[in-house]
BALOBA-1460 file (C-alpha; in Angstrom, 3 decimals):
// residues 75
<rec num="1" residu="x" x="76.669" y="47.302" z="-64.418"/>
<rec num="2" residu="x" x="77.591" y="50.240" z="-62.259"/>
<rec num="3" residu="x" x="75.828" y="53.141" z="-60.610"/>
<rec num="4" residu="x" x="76.709" y="56.237" z="-62.585"/>
<rec num="5" residu="x" x="76.214" y="59.243" z="-60.340"/>
<rec num="6" residu="x" x="78.366" y="61.373" z="-62.659"/>
<rec num="7" residu="x" x="75.580" y="61.295" z="-65.265"/>
<rec num="8" residu="x" x="72.859" y="62.740" z="-63.010"/>
<rec num="9" residu="x" x="72.978" y="66.261" z="-64.456"/>
<rec num="10" residu="x" x="74.826" y="65.708" z="-67.703"/>
<rec num="11" residu="x" x="72.076" y="67.124" z="-69.962"/>
<rec num="12" residu="x" x="71.237" y="63.708" z="-71.362"/>
<rec num="13" residu="x" x="68.142" y="63.047" z="-73.434"/>
<rec num="14" residu="x" x="66.148" y="60.447" z="-71.492"/>
<rec num="15" residu="x" x="63.473" y="58.424" z="-73.273"/>
<rec num="16" residu="x" x="60.906" y="55.830" z="-72.352"/>
<rec num="17" residu="x" x="58.820" y="53.436" z="-74.362"/>
<rec num="18" residu="x" x="55.764" y="54.915" z="-76.069"/>
<rec num="19" residu="x" x="53.927" y="51.856" z="-74.735"/>
<rec num="20" residu="x" x="54.333" y="53.287" z="-71.230"/>
<rec num="21" residu="x" x="51.885" y="56.121" z="-71.933"/>
<rec num="22" residu="x" x="51.426" y="58.004" z="-68.672"/>
<rec num="23" residu="x" x="52.290" y="55.067" z="-66.432"/>
<rec num="24" residu="x" x="54.571" y="55.827" z="-63.496"/>
<rec num="25" residu="x" x="56.315" y="52.442" z="-63.519"/>
<rec num="26" residu="x" x="58.733" y="53.014" z="-66.363"/>
<rec num="27" residu="x" x="62.402" y="52.610" z="-67.033"/>
<rec num="28" residu="x" x="64.018" y="55.506" z="-68.877"/>
<rec num="29" residu="x" x="67.091" y="55.100" z="-71.080"/>
<rec num="30" residu="x" x="69.766" y="57.509" z="-72.267"/>
<rec num="31" residu="x" x="73.026" y="57.069" z="-74.101"/>
<rec num="32" residu="x" x="76.104" y="58.762" z="-72.668"/>
<rec num="33" residu="x" x="78.635" y="60.392" z="-75.007"/>
<rec num="34" residu="x" x="80.947" y="57.387" z="-74.568"/>
<rec num="35" residu="x" x="78.208" y="54.964" z="-75.741"/>
<rec num="36" residu="x" x="77.320" y="53.673" z="-72.290"/>
<rec num="37" residu="x" x="73.597" y="53.003" z="-71.876"/>
<rec num="38" residu="x" x="72.099" y="54.559" z="-68.747"/>
<rec num="39" residu="x" x="68.908" y="53.316" z="-67.080"/>
<rec num="40" residu="x" x="66.810" y="54.946" z="-64.378"/>
<rec num="41" residu="x" x="63.376" y="54.689" z="-62.801"/>
<rec num="42" residu="x" x="61.012" y="57.349" z="-64.159"/>
<rec num="43" residu="x" x="59.563" y="58.171" z="-60.742"/>
<rec num="44" residu="x" x="62.902" y="58.147" z="-58.878"/>
<rec num="45" residu="x" x="65.592" y="59.357" z="-61.298"/>
<rec num="46" residu="x" x="68.533" y="58.493" z="-59.057"/>
<rec num="47" residu="x" x="70.452" y="56.242" z="-58.888"/>
<rec num="48" residu="x" x="71.346" y="55.604" z="-62.483"/>
<rec num="49" residu="x" x="72.622" y="52.230" z="-63.644"/>
<rec num="50" residu="x" x="75.224" y="52.233" z="-66.419"/>
<rec num="51" residu="x" x="75.841" y="49.257" z="-68.698"/>
<rec num="52" residu="x" x="77.237" y="48.461" z="-72.104"/>
<rec num="53" residu="x" x="74.841" y="48.372" z="-75.026"/>
<rec num="54" residu="x" x="75.486" y="44.607" z="-75.279"/>
<rec num="55" residu="x" x="74.537" y="44.028" z="-71.623"/>
<rec num="56" residu="x" x="71.307" y="46.018" z="-72.016"/>
<rec num="57" residu="x" x="70.468" y="44.112" z="-75.193"/>
<rec num="58" residu="x" x="70.939" y="40.784" z="-73.403"/>
<rec num="59" residu="x" x="68.828" y="41.965" z="-70.465"/>
<rec num="60" residu="x" x="65.985" y="43.091" z="-72.736"/>
<rec num="61" residu="x" x="66.179" y="39.757" z="-74.558"/>
<rec num="62" residu="x" x="65.925" y="37.872" z="-71.264"/>
<rec num="63" residu="x" x="62.892" y="39.931" z="-70.241"/>
<rec num="64" residu="x" x="61.226" y="39.272" z="-73.604"/>
<rec num="65" residu="x" x="61.970" y="35.552" z="-73.247"/>
<rec num="66" residu="x" x="60.197" y="35.421" z="-69.881"/>
<rec num="67" residu="x" x="63.227" y="34.846" z="-67.669"/>
<rec num="68" residu="x" x="61.802" y="37.107" z="-64.947"/>
<rec num="69" residu="x" x="58.121" y="36.158" z="-65.105"/>
<rec num="70" residu="x" x="56.936" y="35.543" z="-61.563"/>
<rec num="71" residu="x" x="57.523" y="32.410" z="-59.523"/>
<rec num="72" residu="x" x="57.840" y="30.258" z="-62.634"/>
<rec num="73" residu="x" x="60.526" y="32.485" z="-64.132"/>
<rec num="74" residu="x" x="63.885" y="30.943" z="-64.843"/>
<rec num="75" residu="x" x="65.815" y="33.204" z="-62.493"/>
């Protein structure tokens, strides 16, 4: 993963989960023209983290599997 400052004002369409409602603690995603997935914090839109679609998929899978759940998490 890298910080992608070149995508800050690239006219990307950012989206967040509909489950977030009006919560301020959200991660927003966009897809760059080259297929790179970009992630940012909804309340602090910079910096942006860039990763491959495969890396984001693995990360989301790890979150869903509980790898980051508190002191008993696996990481």
